[in-house]
C-alpha positions in Angstrom: 57.3 -255.2 -10.9 57.8 -251.5 -11.4 59.9 -250.1 -8.7 60.4 -246.6 -9.8 58.8 -245.0 -6.7 60.8 -241.8 -7.1 59.5 -240.6 -10.4 56.0 -239.1 -10.4 55.6 -237.3 -13.8 51.8 -236.9 -13.7 50.0 -235.9 -16.8 48.1 -233.3 -14.8 51.4 -231.6 -13.9 52.4 -231.6 -17.5 48.9 -230.1 -18.4 49.3 -227.3 -15.8 52.8 -226.3 -16.9 51.8 -226.4 -20.6 48.7 -224.4 -19.8 50.5 -221.7 -17.9 53.2 -221.6 -20.6 50.6 -221.1 -23.4 48.9 -218.4 -21.4 52.1 -216.5 -21.0 52.7 -216.7 -24.8 49.1 -215.4 -25.4 49.7 -212.6 -22.9 53.1 -211.7 -24.6 51.4 -211.7 -28.0 48.7 -209.4 -26.7 51.3 -206.9 -25.5 53.3 -207.1 -28.7 50.0 -206.4 -30.7 49.2 -203.5 -28.6 52.7 -201.9 -29.1 52.5 -202.6 -32.8 49.1 -200.9 -33.1 50.5 -197.8 -31.3 53.4 -197.6 -33.8 51.1 -198.0 -36.8 48.5 -195.6 -35.7 51.0 -193.1 -34.4 48.4 -192.1 -31.7 48.7 -191.8 -28.0 48.9 -194.9 -25.9 46.0 -194.0 -23.8 43.7 -194.0 -26.9 44.9 -197.4 -27.9 45.0 -199.2 -24.6 41.7 -198.0 -23.7 40.1 -199.2 -26.9 37.4 -201.8 -26.8 39.3 -204.5 -28.7 42.3 -204.4 -26.4 40.1 -204.7 -23.3 38.3 -207.7 -24.9 41.6 -209.4 -25.6 42.7 -208.7 -21.9 39.3 -210.1 -20.7 39.7 -213.3 -22.7 43.2 -213.9 -21.4 42.0 -213.2 -17.8 39.1 -215.6 -18.1 41.4 -218.2 -19.6 43.8 -217.9 -16.7 41.0 -217.9 -14.1 39.3 -220.8 -15.7 42.5 -222.8 -15.9 43.3 -222.2 -12.3 39.8 -223.3 -11.3 39.9 -226.5 -13.3 43.3 -227.5 -12.1 43.4 -225.9 -8.6 43.7 -229.2 -6.8 46.6 -230.2 -9.0 48.2 -226.9 -8.9 48.1 -226.9 -5.1 49.6 -230.4 -5.0 52.4 -229.3 -7.3 53.2 -226.2 -5.3 53.4 -228.4 -2.1 55.8 -230.7 -3.8 58.1 -227.9 -4.6 57.8 -225.9 -1.4 56.3 -228.3 1.2 58.0 -229.7 4.2 57.2 -232.7 6.3 53.3 -232.7 6.1 51.3 -234.0 9.0 47.5 -234.1 9.5 46.8 -232.5 12.9 43.2 -233.5 12.7 43.6 -237.1 11.9 41.3 -239.6 13.6 43.9 -242.3 13.7 45.1 -243.5 17.0 48.9 -243.0 17.9 49.6 -246.6 17.2 47.9 -246.4 13.8 49.8 -243.2 13.0 53.0 -244.9 13.8 52.2 -247.6 11.4 51.5 -245.0 8.7 54.9 -243.5 9.4 56.4 -246.7 8.0 55.8 -245.1 4.6 57.5 -241.8 5.7 60.5 -241.8 3.3 58.2 -242.5 0.2 55.6 -240.1 1.4 58.1 -237.3 2.3 59.8 -237.6 -0.9 56.4 -237.1 -2.7 55.5 -234.3 -0.2 52.3 -235.9 0.8 50.8 -236.4 4.3 52.7 -238.8 6.5 50.4 -239.8 9.4 46.9 -240.4 8.1 44.9 -242.5 5.6 44.7 -239.6 3.3 47.8 -238.6 1.5 46.5 -235.2 0.3 47.5 -236.1 -3.3 45.0 -235.0 -5.9 42.7 -237.8 -7.1 43.8 -237.5 -10.8 47.4 -237.3 -9.9 47.1 -240.3 -7.7 45.3 -242.4 -10.2 47.8 -241.4 -12.9 50.7 -242.2 -10.7 49.3 -245.7 -9.8 48.6 -246.5 -13.5 51.7 -245.1 -15.0 54.2 -246.5 -12.5 52.6 -249.6 -11.1 50.0 -250.5 -13.7 47.2 -250.3 -11.0 43.9 -249.2 -12.1 41.4 -251.4 -10.0 41.1 -253.9 -7.3 42.7 -256.9 -8.9 45.7 -255.1 -10.1 46.1 -253.4 -6.8 46.0 -256.7 -4.9 48.5 -258.2 -7.4 51.0 -255.4 -6.9 50.6 -255.3 -3.1 51.0 -259.0 -2.9 54.3 -258.8 -4.9 55.6 -256.2 -2.5 54.5 -258.2 0.6 56.3 -261.2 -0.8 59.4 -259.0 -1.4 59.4 -258.2 2.3 60.1 -261.9 2.9 62.7 -262.6 0.2 66.0 -261.4 1.7 69.2 -261.6 -0.3 71.2 -259.7 2.3 73.0 -263.0 3.7 74.0 -263.9 0.2 75.3 -260.3 -0.4 77.3 -260.7 2.8 78.8 -263.8 1.5 79.7 -262.2 -1.8 81.4 -259.4 0.0 83.6 -262.1 1.6 84.4 -263.8 -1.7 85.0 -260.5 -3.6 85.9 -262.1 -7.0 83.3 -262.9 -9.7 84.1 -266.5 -10.3 83.7 -267.7 -6.8 80.6 -265.6 -6.4 79.0 -267.2 -9.5 79.9 -270.6 -8.2 78.3 -269.7 -4.8 75.1 -268.6 -6.5 74.9 -271.8 -8.6 75.4 -274.0 -5.6 72.9 -272.0 -3.5 69.8 -271.3 -5.6 67.6 -274.0 -7.2 65.7 -271.5 -9.3 67.7 -269.7 -12.0 65.4 -266.6 -11.6 66.3 -266.2 -8.0 70.0 -266.6 -8.8 69.8 -263.9 -11.4 67.8 -261.6 -9.0 70.4 -262.1 -6.3 73.3 -261.6 -8.7 71.8 -258.2 -9.8 71.6 -257.0 -6.2 75.2 -258.2 -5.5 76.3 -256.3 -8.5 74.5 -253.1 -7.2 75.8 -253.7 -3.7 79.4 -253.6 -4.9 78.8 -250.6 -7.1 76.9 -248.6 -4.5 78.9 -249.4 -1.4 81.3 -246.5 -1.7 78.4 -244.1 -2.1 76.5 -245.6 0.9 79.7 -245.1 3.0 80.3 -241.5 1.7 76.7 -240.6 2.5 77.1 -242.0 6.1 74.4 -244.6 5.5 76.7 -247.4 6.4 80.2 -247.7 8.0 81.3 -250.8 6.1 80.2 -254.1 4.6 79.4 -255.5 8.1 77.2 -252.5 8.9 75.5 -253.0 5.6 74.6 -256.6 6.3 73.5 -255.8 9.9 71.1 -253.1 8.8 69.8 -255.0 5.8 67.3 -253.8 3.1 63.9 -254.6 4.6 63.0 -250.9 5.2 62.7 -250.2 1.4 60.1 -252.9 0.8 58.2 -252.1 3.9 57.9 -248.5 3.0 56.8 -249.0 -0.6 54.2 -251.6 0.6 52.6 -249.3 3.1 52.8 -246.3 0.8 51.1 -248.2 -2.1 48.5 -249.6 0.3 47.6 -246.1 1.4 47.3 -244.9 -2.2 45.3 -247.8 -3.3 42.9 -247.3 -0.3 42.5 -243.7 -1.0 41.7 -244.4 -4.6 39.1 -247.0 -3.5 40.8 -249.8 -5.2 41.0 -251.6 -2.0 39.0 -251.4 1.2 40.3 -249.8 4.4 40.2 -253.2 5.9 42.4 -254.7 3.2 44.7 -251.7 3.5 45.2 -252.4 7.3 46.0 -256.1 6.5 49.0 -255.0 4.4 50.1 -252.3 6.8 49.8 -254.7 9.8 51.9 -257.2 8.0 54.5 -254.6 7.1 54.6 -253.5 10.7 55.4 -257.1 11.7 58.2 -257.4 9.1 59.6 -254.0 10.3 60.1 -255.2 13.9 61.6 -258.5 13.0 64.9 -257.1 12.1 64.9 -253.3 12.9 64.8 -251.4 16.3 64.9 -247.8 15.5 63.8 -245.1 13.0 67.4 -244.3 12.1 68.1 -248.0 11.2 64.8 -248.2 9.4 65.6 -245.2 7.3 69.1 -246.5 6.5 67.6 -249.9 5.6 65.3 -248.1 3.2 68.3 -246.5 1.5 70.2 -249.8 1.2 67.2 -251.4 -0.3 66.8 -248.6 -2.6 70.4 -248.9 -3.8 70.1 -252.5 -4.4 67.0 -252.1 -6.5 68.0 -249.0 -8.6 71.8 -248.6 -8.3 71.6 -244.9 -8.9 74.0 -242.6 -7.0 72.1 -239.3 -7.9 68.6 -240.6 -6.9 70.2 -242.2 -3.7 71.5 -238.9 -2.7 68.0 -237.3 -3.0 66.4 -240.1 -1.0 69.3 -239.8 1.6 68.4 -236.1 2.1 64.8 -237.0 2.8 65.9 -239.7 5.4 68.3 -237.2 7.1 65.5 -234.7 7.5 63.2 -237.4 9.1 65.9 -238.4 11.5 67.4 -234.9 12.3 64.5 -232.4 12.1 63.1 -231.8 15.5 59.7 -231.4 14.0 59.9 -234.8 12.3 57.2 -237.3 13.4 60.1 -239.9 13.8 61.2 -237.8 16.8 57.8 -237.7 18.4 56.5 -241.2 17.6 58.4 -244.3 18.9 59.5 -247.0 16.4 58.7 -249.8 18.8 55.2 -251.1 19.1 
C-alpha cells in the first residue's frame, strides 16, 4: 500500500513550470537578439524595435504564453491555490451539515493539499487528480479504487497501539522481540507491528516537542486511528470525483470511517493529534511531521476553521 499522501508531484505541475521557464528563455533571447541588432546596425533603437520582424517575434511569444495559459489554466489555478490558498470551504455546497461534518474527517489531508474541505468536489483539476491517484495509489479505475479503499478501511480496524504501549513498558529490544513472537501468529503482522514500534520510539521526542502528546501514556490514549480515517475519506472523495466509484459507494466508505472515528475519539483536537501519531508511525519523518502538524494547528486554532464551527460529535 502506498502511504505517501503528502507528496503530490503532478506531471501537469511540472509541465506548467517547464512551459513558463521555456517562455522566459524565449523572451530573454528575443530581447538579446534585439540588443544585438541595435549594436550591429548602429541605428536608433526606435527603427529596430518598430521593425516588422521584431514585432512578429513578440507576437509569437505572446501567443505562446496566452496559449499555454489557456491550455493549463485549470492546473495553473490549482497550483496557485496550493501555494497561496488557506482553508478552502464551499459556501454553495448542497450537502447537509452532517454530511459536511463527515467530509471534514479528511480535513488534514485536504487542507495540506489546499483543496476544498466540506464538499464532494475537492476543486482539484481533473488531470492533476487522476495523475495523483495513479502515481501515488496506483488507482486508475473502479477495481483498483475499491482495492485501495478496502485496504484503508481494513487499516482502520488493525490497531497496533496496545502493542506499542506494551513496548514502551518493556523498553529493551530483546524483551520486545519476545513479546511480538509470543503475541502474533502471522509473521507479517509481527513485522508490521515491529516497524511501528521502531517509529514510535524514534518519533516520540518529536511528538512531545511539537506538543502533540505529553508522554507515552498520552500517546496510547489518543492512538493513531485519525490517520487511517482521514486518508480513507480523502481517497474516497477523490475516487468519486474522478468517477472511479459511485457517490453511493463513496458514502459507504465515509460512513464506515465516521463510525471508526467515534469509537475512540471525542474531539477534533484529539482527532488531529491522532492523525499525526498515525502519520509518524507510518512515515517516521520529522520534517514532514512538522509540516503536517502546522496544518493540524491551523485547523484547531484558526477561528475560521470548520473544526471550530462544526461539531465532532454526531
